[in-house]
C-alpha positions, 0 to 999 in steps of 0.5 A: 600409416602407423598410429601412436597413442597419446599416453592418456589415451592409452591409459583410458583404453586400458581402463575401459578394457578392464571395466568390461573385463569386470562386467562380464567374462570375455567382454573385454576381448570383444571391446578390444577387437572393436576398438582395434578395428577402429584403429586399423580403419583410421590408420588405413584411411585417416582422411575418411572421417571428417573433422570433429573439432579443429583438426581432431577427427572422430571414428565411432567404435562399433557396438560399444559407446566409444569413439577414437579421436585422432589427428593426422600428423606428418607420418603417423596418426596420433590417437588423442582419446579412446572416448566414452561417448557419454563422458564429459565433452572436451576432457581430452582437449588439453592433449592436442598440440597447438601450433602457434 
């Protein structure tokens, strides 16, 4: 299944990669590889991770303190957040579409 990013999720992913680039030479490539691995796992088997909050699911990123938050849409996976696990909880909630 393909995946798409919420625009703010893509921005935070890029910001985190830049942060790691500033920390140590080449560290951003390790970060990107770990996050891309999580994206791949989520797109291959989106039902593998249980619901984190309502219909939002969470896949933890190996090595780095990040999680990929996503929803399963009709024909794709929507990446809601690439969240630092120590960040303010729930900052991403406004990104989730509510069906009324």
